[in-house]
TORKOL-4160 file (C-alpha; in steps of 0.2 Angstrom, whole numbers, padded with zeros to 4 digits, m for minus):
430
<pt num="1" X="0000" Y="0000" Z="0000"/>
<pt num="2" X="0014" Y="0011" Z="0005"/>
<pt num="3" X="0022" Y="0009" Z="m0011"/>
<pt num="4" X="0007" Y="0011" Z="m0021"/>
<pt num="5" X="0004" Y="0028" Z="m0014"/>
<pt num="6" X="0022" Y="0033" Z="m0017"/>
<pt num="7" X="0020" Y="0029" Z="m0036"/>
<pt num="8" X="0003" Y="0040" Z="m0037"/>
<pt num="9" X="0015" Y="0055" Z="m0033"/>
<pt num="10" X="0032" Y="0052" Z="m0041"/>
<pt num="11" X="0040" Y="0045" Z="m0055"/>
<pt num="12" X="0050" Y="0028" Z="m0053"/>
<pt num="13" X="0053" Y="0015" Z="m0040"/>
<pt num="14" X="0060" Y="0014" Z="m0023"/>
<pt num="15" X="0079" Y="0021" Z="m0019"/>
<pt num="16" X="0090" Y="0018" Z="m0007"/>
<pt num="17" X="0102" Y="0030" Z="0001"/>
<pt num="18" X="0091" Y="0047" Z="m0002"/>
<pt num="19" X="0096" Y="0063" Z="0004"/>
<pt num="20" X="0091" Y="0065" Z="0024"/>
<pt num="21" X="0076" Y="0073" Z="0029"/>
<pt num="22" X="0075" Y="0090" Z="0026"/>
<pt num="23" X="0089" Y="0091" Z="0013"/>
<pt num="24" X="0087" Y="0101" Z="m0003"/>
<pt num="25" X="0086" Y="0090" Z="m0018"/>
<pt num="26" X="0100" Y="0092" Z="m0031"/>
<pt num="27" X="0096" Y="0098" Z="m0048"/>
<pt num="28" X="0097" Y="0080" Z="m0056"/>
<pt num="29" X="0087" Y="0073" Z="m0042"/>
<pt num="30" X="0072" Y="0086" Z="m0044"/>
<pt num="31" X="0072" Y="0083" Z="m0063"/>
<pt num="32" X="0071" Y="0064" Z="m0059"/>
<pt num="33" X="0058" Y="0064" Z="m0047"/>
<pt num="34" X="0048" Y="0078" Z="m0054"/>
<pt num="35" X="0028" Y="0074" Z="m0054"/>
<pt num="36" X="0022" Y="0064" Z="m0068"/>
<pt num="37" X="0011" Y="0075" Z="m0080"/>
<pt num="38" X="m0007" Y="0067" Z="m0085"/>
<pt num="39" X="m0007" Y="0058" Z="m0100"/>
<pt num="40" X="m0013" Y="0067" Z="m0115"/>
<pt num="41" X="m0030" Y="0061" Z="m0120"/>
<pt num="42" X="m0035" Y="0058" Z="m0138"/>
<pt num="43" X="m0036" Y="0074" Z="m0149"/>
<pt num="44" X="m0053" Y="0083" Z="m0150"/>
<pt num="45" X="m0061" Y="0093" Z="m0164"/>
<pt num="46" X="m0056" Y="0110" Z="m0165"/>
<pt num="47" X="m0075" Y="0117" Z="m0163"/>
<pt num="48" X="m0078" Y="0105" Z="m0148"/>
<pt num="49" X="m0062" Y="0112" Z="m0139"/>
<pt num="50" X="m0070" Y="0130" Z="m0142"/>
<pt num="51" X="m0085" Y="0126" Z="m0134"/>
<pt num="52" X="m0077" Y="0118" Z="m0119"/>
<pt num="53" X="m0066" Y="0134" Z="m0118"/>
<pt num="54" X="m0080" Y="0146" Z="m0118"/>
<pt num="55" X="m0089" Y="0137" Z="m0104"/>
<pt num="56" X="m0074" Y="0137" Z="m0093"/>
<pt num="57" X="m0071" Y="0154" Z="m0098"/>
<pt num="58" X="m0089" Y="0159" Z="m0095"/>
<pt num="59" X="m0091" Y="0152" Z="m0078"/>
<pt num="60" X="m0073" Y="0155" Z="m0074"/>
<pt num="61" X="m0074" Y="0173" Z="m0075"/>
<pt num="62" X="m0090" Y="0174" Z="m0065"/>
<pt num="63" X="m0087" Y="0160" Z="m0054"/>
<pt num="64" X="m0077" Y="0168" Z="m0040"/>
<pt num="65" X="m0090" Y="0184" Z="m0040"/>
<pt num="66" X="m0101" Y="0174" Z="m0029"/>
<pt num="67" X="m0089" Y="0176" Z="m0015"/>
<pt num="68" X="m0096" Y="0194" Z="m0015"/>
<pt num="69" X="m0112" Y="0188" Z="m0011"/>
<pt num="70" X="m0112" Y="0173" Z="0001"/>
<pt num="71" X="m0113" Y="0181" Z="0016"/>
<pt num="72" X="m0128" Y="0193" Z="0009"/>
<pt num="73" X="m0146" Y="0188" Z="0016"/>
<pt num="74" X="m0154" Y="0185" Z="m0002"/>
<pt num="75" X="m0143" Y="0168" Z="m0005"/>
<pt num="76" X="m0152" Y="0152" Z="m0009"/>
<pt num="77" X="m0170" Y="0150" Z="m0013"/>
<pt num="78" X="m0186" Y="0145" Z="m0005"/>
<pt num="79" X="m0187" Y="0127" Z="m0009"/>
<pt num="80" X="m0175" Y="0113" Z="m0018"/>
<pt num="81" X="m0184" Y="0114" Z="m0036"/>
<pt num="82" X="m0180" Y="0133" Z="m0035"/>
<pt num="83" X="m0163" Y="0131" Z="m0031"/>
<pt num="84" X="m0159" Y="0119" Z="m0046"/>
<pt num="85" X="m0170" Y="0129" Z="m0059"/>
<pt num="86" X="m0164" Y="0146" Z="m0053"/>
<pt num="87" X="m0144" Y="0137" Z="m0054"/>
<pt num="88" X="m0147" Y="0132" Z="m0070"/>
<pt num="89" X="m0156" Y="0147" Z="m0079"/>
<pt num="90" X="m0144" Y="0159" Z="m0071"/>
<pt num="91" X="m0130" Y="0148" Z="m0077"/>
<pt num="92" X="m0136" Y="0149" Z="m0096"/>
<pt num="93" X="m0140" Y="0168" Z="m0095"/>
<pt num="94" X="m0120" Y="0168" Z="m0090"/>
<pt num="95" X="m0125" Y="0177" Z="m0072"/>
<pt num="96" X="m0114" Y="0168" Z="m0062"/>
<pt num="97" X="m0117" Y="0178" Z="m0047"/>
<pt num="98" X="m0136" Y="0175" Z="m0048"/>
<pt num="99" X="m0131" Y="0156" Z="m0051"/>
<pt num="100" X="m0117" Y="0152" Z="m0038"/>
<pt num="101" X="m0129" Y="0162" Z="m0025"/>
<pt num="102" X="m0138" Y="0145" Z="m0027"/>
<pt num="103" X="m0123" Y="0135" Z="m0020"/>
<pt num="104" X="m0121" Y="0130" Z="m0002"/>
<pt num="105" X="m0110" Y="0144" Z="0006"/>
<pt num="106" X="m0102" Y="0131" Z="0019"/>
<pt num="107" X="m0093" Y="0122" Z="0003"/>
<pt num="108" X="m0088" Y="0137" Z="m0005"/>
<pt num="109" X="m0083" Y="0152" Z="0007"/>
<pt num="110" X="m0066" Y="0161" Z="0008"/>
<pt num="111" X="m0060" Y="0171" Z="m0008"/>
<pt num="112" X="m0069" Y="0188" Z="m0008"/>
<pt num="113" X="m0054" Y="0196" Z="m0017"/>
<pt num="114" X="m0054" Y="0185" Z="m0031"/>
<pt num="115" X="m0067" Y="0191" Z="m0042"/>
<pt num="116" X="m0061" Y="0209" Z="m0043"/>
<pt num="117" X="m0044" Y="0203" Z="m0051"/>
<pt num="118" X="m0048" Y="0189" Z="m0061"/>
<pt num="119" X="m0062" Y="0199" Z="m0071"/>
<pt num="120" X="m0050" Y="0216" Z="m0073"/>
<pt num="121" X="m0037" Y="0203" Z="m0080"/>
<pt num="122" X="m0051" Y="0195" Z="m0091"/>
<pt num="123" X="m0056" Y="0213" Z="m0097"/>
<pt num="124" X="m0039" Y="0220" Z="m0100"/>
<pt num="125" X="m0036" Y="0203" Z="m0110"/>
<pt num="126" X="m0052" Y="0207" Z="m0121"/>
<pt num="127" X="m0060" Y="0191" Z="m0117"/>
<pt num="128" X="m0076" Y="0196" Z="m0109"/>
<pt num="129" X="m0088" Y="0211" Z="m0112"/>
<pt num="130" X="m0099" Y="0215" Z="m0095"/>
<pt num="131" X="m0094" Y="0200" Z="m0089"/>
<pt num="132" X="m0099" Y="0189" Z="m0103"/>
<pt num="133" X="m0088" Y="0180" Z="m0116"/>
<pt num="134" X="m0093" Y="0188" Z="m0131"/>
<pt num="135" X="m0100" Y="0178" Z="m0146"/>
<pt num="136" X="m0110" Y="0166" Z="m0134"/>
<pt num="137" X="m0127" Y="0163" Z="m0129"/>
<pt num="138" X="m0135" Y="0150" Z="m0118"/>
<pt num="139" X="m0153" Y="0148" Z="m0115"/>
<pt num="140" X="m0163" Y="0135" Z="m0104"/>
<pt num="141" X="m0180" Y="0129" Z="m0112"/>
<pt num="142" X="m0195" Y="0120" Z="m0105"/>
<pt num="143" X="m0187" Y="0115" Z="m0088"/>
<pt num="144" X="m0196" Y="0103" Z="m0079"/>
<pt num="145" X="m0190" Y="0094" Z="m0061"/>
<pt num="146" X="m0196" Y="0081" Z="m0051"/>
<pt num="147" X="m0191" Y="0082" Z="m0032"/>
<pt num="148" X="m0187" Y="0066" Z="m0021"/>
<pt num="149" X="m0185" Y="0071" Z="m0001"/>
<pt num="150" X="m0170" Y="0063" Z="0005"/>
<pt num="151" X="m0171" Y="0070" Z="0024"/>
<pt num="152" X="m0178" Y="0083" Z="0033"/>
<pt num="153" X="m0163" Y="0094" Z="0025"/>
<pt num="154" X="m0159" Y="0086" Z="0010"/>
<pt num="155" X="m0169" Y="0082" Z="m0007"/>
<pt num="156" X="m0162" Y="0074" Z="m0024"/>
<pt num="157" X="m0170" Y="0086" Z="m0039"/>
<pt num="158" X="m0169" Y="0075" Z="m0055"/>
<pt num="159" X="m0172" Y="0086" Z="m0071"/>
<pt num="160" X="m0186" Y="0077" Z="m0081"/>
<pt num="161" X="m0188" Y="0090" Z="m0095"/>
<pt num="162" X="m0179" Y="0102" Z="m0104"/>
<pt num="163" X="m0165" Y="0107" Z="m0113"/>
<pt num="164" X="m0149" Y="0119" Z="m0114"/>
<pt num="165" X="m0145" Y="0127" Z="m0131"/>
<pt num="166" X="m0129" Y="0134" Z="m0135"/>
<pt num="167" X="m0125" Y="0146" Z="m0148"/>
<pt num="168" X="m0108" Y="0151" Z="m0153"/>
<pt num="169" X="m0105" Y="0166" Z="m0166"/>
<pt num="170" X="m0087" Y="0161" Z="m0173"/>
<pt num="171" X="m0085" Y="0180" Z="m0179"/>
<pt num="172" X="m0088" Y="0187" Z="m0162"/>
<pt num="173" X="m0077" Y="0175" Z="m0152"/>
<pt num="174" X="m0063" Y="0183" Z="m0142"/>
<pt num="175" X="m0046" Y="0185" Z="m0152"/>
<pt num="176" X="m0039" Y="0171" Z="m0141"/>
<pt num="177" X="m0051" Y="0157" Z="m0148"/>
<pt num="178" X="m0045" Y="0162" Z="m0165"/>
<pt num="179" X="m0039" Y="0146" Z="m0171"/>
<pt num="180" X="m0053" Y="0137" Z="m0163"/>
<pt num="181" X="m0065" Y="0148" Z="m0171"/>
<pt num="182" X="m0057" Y="0146" Z="m0189"/>
<pt num="183" X="m0058" Y="0127" Z="m0187"/>
<pt num="184" X="m0077" Y="0129" Z="m0184"/>
<pt num="185" X="m0081" Y="0141" Z="m0197"/>
<pt num="186" X="m0075" Y="0129" Z="m0209"/>
<pt num="187" X="m0084" Y="0115" Z="m0202"/>
<pt num="188" X="m0101" Y="0123" Z="m0197"/>
<pt num="189" X="m0100" Y="0141" Z="m0205"/>
<pt num="190" X="m0102" Y="0157" Z="m0195"/>
<pt num="191" X="m0113" Y="0151" Z="m0182"/>
<pt num="192" X="m0114" Y="0133" Z="m0171"/>
<pt num="193" X="m0129" Y="0129" Z="m0162"/>
<pt num="194" X="m0128" Y="0114" Z="m0149"/>
<pt num="195" X="m0145" Y="0107" Z="m0140"/>
<pt num="196" X="m0143" Y="0096" Z="m0124"/>
<pt num="197" X="m0159" Y="0087" Z="m0120"/>
<pt num="198" X="m0159" Y="0085" Z="m0101"/>
<pt num="199" X="m0169" Y="0068" Z="m0106"/>
<pt num="200" X="m0156" Y="0061" Z="m0114"/>
<pt num="201" X="m0142" Y="0068" Z="m0102"/>
<pt num="202" X="m0139" Y="0050" Z="m0095"/>
<pt num="203" X="m0134" Y="0042" Z="m0111"/>
<pt num="204" X="m0125" Y="0057" Z="m0117"/>
<pt num="205" X="m0115" Y="0060" Z="m0102"/>
<pt num="206" X="m0113" Y="0042" Z="m0097"/>
<pt num="207" X="m0121" Y="0046" Z="m0079"/>
<pt num="208" X="m0128" Y="0031" Z="m0069"/>
<pt num="209" X="m0145" Y="0040" Z="m0065"/>
<pt num="210" X="m0154" Y="0054" Z="m0073"/>
<pt num="211" X="m0146" Y="0072" Z="m0072"/>
<pt num="212" X="m0150" Y="0076" Z="m0055"/>
<pt num="213" X="m0142" Y="0089" Z="m0040"/>
<pt num="214" X="m0143" Y="0087" Z="m0022"/>
<pt num="215" X="m0151" Y="0102" Z="m0012"/>
<pt num="216" X="m0149" Y="0104" Z="0008"/>
<pt num="217" X="m0158" Y="0116" Z="0017"/>
<pt num="218" X="m0148" Y="0127" Z="0029"/>
<pt num="219" X="m0156" Y="0142" Z="0041"/>
<pt num="220" X="m0172" Y="0140" Z="0030"/>
<pt num="221" X="m0163" Y="0143" Z="0013"/>
<pt num="222" X="m0161" Y="0129" Z="0001"/>
<pt num="223" X="m0145" Y="0129" Z="m0010"/>
<pt num="224" X="m0137" Y="0115" Z="m0023"/>
<pt num="225" X="m0122" Y="0105" Z="m0014"/>
<pt num="226" X="m0109" Y="0102" Z="m0028"/>
<pt num="227" X="m0102" Y="0089" Z="m0015"/>
<pt num="228" X="m0115" Y="0080" Z="m0011"/>
<pt num="229" X="m0121" Y="0079" Z="m0029"/>
<pt num="230" X="m0104" Y="0072" Z="m0035"/>
<pt num="231" X="m0104" Y="0060" Z="m0021"/>
<pt num="232" X="m0121" Y="0054" Z="m0026"/>
<pt num="233" X="m0115" Y="0051" Z="m0044"/>
<pt num="234" X="m0100" Y="0041" Z="m0038"/>
<pt num="235" X="m0109" Y="0031" Z="m0027"/>
<pt num="236" X="m0122" Y="0026" Z="m0039"/>
<pt num="237" X="m0109" Y="0022" Z="m0050"/>
<pt num="238" X="m0098" Y="0012" Z="m0040"/>
<pt num="239" X="m0112" Y="0003" Z="m0030"/>
<pt num="240" X="m0126" Y="0004" Z="m0037"/>
<pt num="241" X="m0135" Y="0013" Z="m0021"/>
<pt num="242" X="m0135" Y="0032" Z="m0016"/>
<pt num="243" X="m0131" Y="0040" Z="0001"/>
<pt num="244" X="m0139" Y="0036" Z="0019"/>
<pt num="245" X="m0145" Y="0052" Z="0022"/>
<pt num="246" X="m0151" Y="0048" Z="0040"/>
<pt num="247" X="m0133" Y="0049" Z="0044"/>
<pt num="248" X="m0132" Y="0067" Z="0037"/>
<pt num="249" X="m0147" Y="0071" Z="0049"/>
<pt num="250" X="m0138" Y="0062" Z="0064"/>
<pt num="251" X="m0122" Y="0072" Z="0057"/>
<pt num="252" X="m0129" Y="0089" Z="0061"/>
<pt num="253" X="m0131" Y="0085" Z="0081"/>
<pt num="254" X="m0113" Y="0080" Z="0082"/>
<pt num="255" X="m0099" Y="0088" Z="0091"/>
<pt num="256" X="m0085" Y="0096" Z="0079"/>
<pt num="257" X="m0067" Y="0090" Z="0084"/>
<pt num="258" X="m0057" Y="0107" Z="0084"/>
<pt num="259" X="m0041" Y="0114" Z="0089"/>
<pt num="260" X="m0037" Y="0127" Z="0100"/>
<pt num="261" X="m0026" Y="0136" Z="0090"/>
<pt num="262" X="m0025" Y="0138" Z="0070"/>
<pt num="263" X="m0008" Y="0130" Z="0068"/>
<pt num="264" X="m0015" Y="0114" Z="0077"/>
<pt num="265" X="m0029" Y="0111" Z="0066"/>
<pt num="266" X="m0019" Y="0100" Z="0053"/>
<pt num="267" X="m0013" Y="0088" Z="0068"/>
<pt num="268" X="m0029" Y="0087" Z="0075"/>
<pt num="269" X="m0037" Y="0081" Z="0058"/>
<pt num="270" X="m0022" Y="0069" Z="0055"/>
<pt num="271" X="m0026" Y="0064" Z="0074"/>
<pt num="272" X="m0044" Y="0062" Z="0070"/>
<pt num="273" X="m0040" Y="0049" Z="0055"/>
<pt num="274" X="m0046" Y="0031" Z="0056"/>
<pt num="275" X="m0052" Y="0019" Z="0043"/>
<pt num="276" X="m0063" Y="0010" Z="0054"/>
<pt num="277" X="m0071" Y="0026" Z="0059"/>
<pt num="278" X="m0074" Y="0038" Z="0046"/>
<pt num="279" X="m0087" Y="0049" Z="0054"/>
<pt num="280" X="m0075" Y="0052" Z="0068"/>
<pt num="281" X="m0063" Y="0060" Z="0054"/>
<pt num="282" X="m0077" Y="0069" Z="0046"/>
<pt num="283" X="m0080" Y="0078" Z="0064"/>
<pt num="284" X="m0064" Y="0086" Z="0062"/>
<pt num="285" X="m0069" Y="0093" Z="0044"/>
<pt num="286" X="m0080" Y="0111" Z="0044"/>
<pt num="287" X="m0099" Y="0105" Z="0046"/>
<pt num="288" X="m0104" Y="0112" Z="0030"/>
<pt num="289" X="m0091" Y="0101" Z="0021"/>
<pt num="290" X="m0090" Y="0085" Z="0032"/>
<pt num="291" X="m0108" Y="0082" Z="0036"/>
<pt num="292" X="m0111" Y="0080" Z="0016"/>
<pt num="293" X="m0101" Y="0066" Z="0014"/>
<pt num="294" X="m0109" Y="0057" Z="0030"/>
<pt num="295" X="m0120" Y="0048" Z="0018"/>
<pt num="296" X="m0106" Y="0039" Z="0010"/>
<pt num="297" X="m0095" Y="0034" Z="0025"/>
<pt num="298" X="m0103" Y="0017" Z="0028"/>
<pt num="299" X="m0100" Y="0012" Z="0009"/>
<pt num="300" X="m0081" Y="0018" Z="0008"/>
<pt num="301" X="m0080" Y="0007" Z="0026"/>
<pt num="302" X="m0087" Y="m0008" Z="0017"/>
<pt num="303" X="m0075" Y="m0005" Z="0004"/>
<pt num="304" X="m0061" Y="m0004" Z="0015"/>
<pt num="305" X="m0067" Y="m0019" Z="0023"/>
<pt num="306" X="m0068" Y="m0028" Z="0008"/>
<pt num="307" X="m0050" Y="m0025" Z="0002"/>
<pt num="308" X="m0042" Y="m0028" Z="0019"/>
<pt num="309" X="m0035" Y="m0012" Z="0020"/>
<pt num="310" X="m0021" Y="m0011" Z="0035"/>
<pt num="311" X="m0027" Y="m0001" Z="0052"/>
<pt num="312" X="m0019" Y="0015" Z="0046"/>
<pt num="313" X="m0016" Y="0029" Z="0059"/>
<pt num="314" X="m0008" Y="0047" Z="0056"/>
<pt num="315" X="0001" Y="0061" Z="0065"/>
<pt num="316" X="0009" Y="0078" Z="0060"/>
<pt num="317" X="0024" Y="0087" Z="0067"/>
<pt num="318" X="0024" Y="0106" Z="0061"/>
<pt num="319" X="0043" Y="0110" Z="0062"/>
<pt num="320" X="0041" Y="0126" Z="0053"/>
<pt num="321" X="0023" Y="0132" Z="0051"/>
<pt num="322" X="0019" Y="0152" Z="0044"/>
<pt num="323" X="0003" Y="0156" Z="0054"/>
<pt num="324" X="m0006" Y="0171" Z="0044"/>
<pt num="325" X="m0019" Y="0183" Z="0049"/>
<pt num="326" X="m0036" Y="0179" Z="0052"/>
<pt num="327" X="m0049" Y="0185" Z="0038"/>
<pt num="328" X="m0067" Y="0182" Z="0038"/>
<pt num="329" X="m0064" Y="0167" Z="0049"/>
<pt num="330" X="m0050" Y="0161" Z="0039"/>
<pt num="331" X="m0032" Y="0158" Z="0042"/>
<pt num="332" X="m0016" Y="0153" Z="0028"/>
<pt num="333" X="m0006" Y="0142" Z="0036"/>
<pt num="334" X="0012" Y="0139" Z="0026"/>
<pt num="335" X="0018" Y="0124" Z="0028"/>
<pt num="336" X="0037" Y="0127" Z="0027"/>
<pt num="337" X="0042" Y="0112" Z="0034"/>
<pt num="338" X="0032" Y="0098" Z="0041"/>
<pt num="339" X="0031" Y="0080" Z="0042"/>
<pt num="340" X="0015" Y="0068" Z="0041"/>
<pt num="341" X="0019" Y="0052" Z="0052"/>
<pt num="342" X="0009" Y="0035" Z="0047"/>
<pt num="343" X="0008" Y="0020" Z="0056"/>
<pt num="344" X="0001" Y="0002" Z="0053"/>
<pt num="345" X="m0008" Y="m0004" Z="0069"/>
<pt num="346" X="m0005" Y="m0023" Z="0063"/>
<pt num="347" X="0012" Y="m0021" Z="0057"/>
<pt num="348" X="0022" Y="m0005" Z="0062"/>
<pt num="349" X="0036" Y="m0008" Z="0048"/>
<pt num="350" X="0022" Y="m0004" Z="0035"/>
<pt num="351" X="0021" Y="0013" Z="0040"/>
<pt num="352" X="0033" Y="0028" Z="0035"/>
<pt num="353" X="0033" Y="0047" Z="0032"/>
<pt num="354" X="0027" Y="0060" Z="0021"/>
<pt num="355" X="0037" Y="0076" Z="0021"/>
<pt num="356" X="0036" Y="0096" Z="0015"/>
<pt num="357" X="0050" Y="0108" Z="0014"/>
<pt num="358" X="0046" Y="0123" Z="0005"/>
<pt num="359" X="0040" Y="0116" Z="m0014"/>
<pt num="360" X="0047" Y="0101" Z="m0012"/>
<pt num="361" X="0042" Y="0084" Z="m0003"/>
<pt num="362" X="0048" Y="0068" Z="0001"/>
<pt num="363" X="0042" Y="0050" Z="0004"/>
<pt num="364" X="0050" Y="0037" Z="0016"/>
<pt num="365" X="0044" Y="0021" Z="0020"/>
<pt num="366" X="0048" Y="0011" Z="0036"/>
<pt num="367" X="0056" Y="m0002" Z="0026"/>
<pt num="368" X="0070" Y="0012" Z="0020"/>
<pt num="369" X="0062" Y="0015" Z="0002"/>
<pt num="370" X="0061" Y="0035" Z="m0001"/>
<pt num="371" X="0057" Y="0046" Z="m0015"/>
<pt num="372" X="0058" Y="0065" Z="m0017"/>
<pt num="373" X="0050" Y="0077" Z="m0029"/>
<pt num="374" X="0045" Y="0096" Z="m0030"/>
<pt num="375" X="0031" Y="0105" Z="m0037"/>
<pt num="376" X="0035" Y="0115" Z="m0054"/>
<pt num="377" X="0045" Y="0132" Z="m0049"/>
<pt num="378" X="0034" Y="0140" Z="m0061"/>
<pt num="379" X="0017" Y="0135" Z="m0053"/>
<pt num="380" X="0025" Y="0142" Z="m0035"/>
<pt num="381" X="0030" Y="0158" Z="m0044"/>
<pt num="382" X="0013" Y="0160" Z="m0051"/>
<pt num="383" X="0006" Y="0158" Z="m0034"/>
<pt num="384" X="0017" Y="0171" Z="m0026"/>
<pt num="385" X="0022" Y="0158" Z="m0013"/>
<pt num="386" X="0038" Y="0149" Z="m0008"/>
<pt num="387" X="0029" Y="0134" Z="0001"/>
<pt num="388" X="0013" Y="0124" Z="0001"/>
<pt num="389" X="m0001" Y="0132" Z="0012"/>
<pt num="390" X="m0019" Y="0127" Z="0018"/>
<pt num="391" X="m0032" Y="0137" Z="0025"/>
<pt num="392" X="m0040" Y="0133" Z="0041"/>
<pt num="393" X="m0057" Y="0140" Z="0047"/>
<pt num="394" X="m0064" Y="0146" Z="0063"/>
<pt num="395" X="m0079" Y="0137" Z="0069"/>
<pt num="396" X="m0090" Y="0133" Z="0084"/>
<pt num="397" X="m0077" Y="0127" Z="0097"/>
<pt num="398" X="m0061" Y="0131" Z="0087"/>
<pt num="399" X="m0052" Y="0129" Z="0072"/>
<pt num="400" X="m0053" Y="0117" Z="0058"/>
<pt num="401" X="m0044" Y="0114" Z="0041"/>
<pt num="402" X="m0053" Y="0118" Z="0027"/>
<pt num="403" X="m0049" Y="0109" Z="0011"/>
<pt num="404" X="m0060" Y="0118" Z="m0001"/>
<pt num="405" X="m0055" Y="0135" Z="0005"/>
<pt num="406" X="m0037" Y="0129" Z="0003"/>
<pt num="407" X="m0042" Y="0126" Z="m0015"/>
<pt num="408" X="m0050" Y="0143" Z="m0017"/>
<pt num="409" X="m0035" Y="0151" Z="m0006"/>
<pt num="410" X="m0023" Y="0144" Z="m0021"/>
<pt num="411" X="m0034" Y="0151" Z="m0035"/>
<pt num="412" X="m0035" Y="0168" Z="m0026"/>
<pt num="413" X="m0015" Y="0167" Z="m0025"/>
<pt num="414" X="m0014" Y="0162" Z="m0043"/>
<pt num="415" X="m0026" Y="0176" Z="m0050"/>
<pt num="416" X="m0019" Y="0189" Z="m0040"/>
<pt num="417" X="m0002" Y="0186" Z="m0046"/>
<pt num="418" X="m0007" Y="0182" Z="m0064"/>
<pt num="419" X="m0007" Y="0198" Z="m0075"/>
<pt num="420" X="m0016" Y="0200" Z="m0091"/>
<pt num="421" X="m0002" Y="0198" Z="m0102"/>
<pt num="422" X="0001" Y="0180" Z="m0095"/>
<pt num="423" X="m0018" Y="0175" Z="m0095"/>
<pt num="424" X="m0018" Y="0180" Z="m0113"/>
<pt num="425" X="m0002" Y="0169" Z="m0116"/>
<pt num="426" X="m0012" Y="0154" Z="m0107"/>
<pt num="427" X="m0026" Y="0155" Z="m0117"/>
<pt num="428" X="m0015" Y="0153" Z="m0132"/>
<pt num="429" X="m0007" Y="0138" Z="m0126"/>
<pt num="430" X="m0024" Y="0131" Z="m0123"/>
């Protein structure tokens, strides 16, 4: 298990005699042990690439706008069906603020500075006009939904009718999509229209069920939960059954596991990790995130039991942590130098250590196997950081590591350090 885990993150096999912990890898080592690039998929026709890029750009621009409105009182909807329909209709209108106000705030709080910087750079690069990608039009027509109550605070909303229509005017696309636009014009003419019928979405998108979203109720308002929706699709696809939403209701009454100080949140989360008690581990995540995974904990534990995985336990030693200032209940923790210790209760020799120092990391098993690797220097430069960082959130009773706010924080750092020229160059590469 240890060796398989190592190979997921680094190139090559085990090596003996690697540098001692915290020793900086040589240039030769960094090149040899750099993270593996994802395999290249088969080529996709140019017009389809253009459509994908436009959708990504459309939601990328306005996607971060939601941070500006998450703390307002007009977020969410009066019912689960209204939350889903408003999300789809506003998304089709490229009104990202209205669309993303329908998302669960507990999953997406944290980056209230991102939108202004991203929008400014996109406008400077002449990719958008008044927040919309020029040359595109989305509409939702004849939308129909069916609601299944999963619990007192959760519902499954299945889209039973209607369609999304996408129209692209290749002559009006931003200059950054010029090559894809030319390919599209040669194949389709000046205008291309694509329709997605929700009734056919299961077959077209290879879904395990009809197209649906999970909506949850929080403080009298209903929101779409991206985490629960994705988890439900995965559960249906792998086990054929959905989540146990009575576990979600029970989780609302559980006490959180928290740290007294922000810098201790990572250690508290690691100490709570048990493969045979995932609910205890979820107590150490922010309630708006951990509770959404409780309906699937029993399915994961069954798979763990069937696979005979070892009784892994974790602990963290932070030798050098940089603690930032609190902002909106969040604190950034720079992992300048940290070690994650893993032990197997059945066979201690199967344990090991994971370490980070700056942008470089290492893994060493108790059997003497060691691997090293570094994140790309360009990535760290673009993020304006010398080391990996995480975000921790202040919740009831103390501090908890927030995985989703960490992702948002990295997006915030990247946007803040990428100027308009760099953004144009990135899109040219795409």
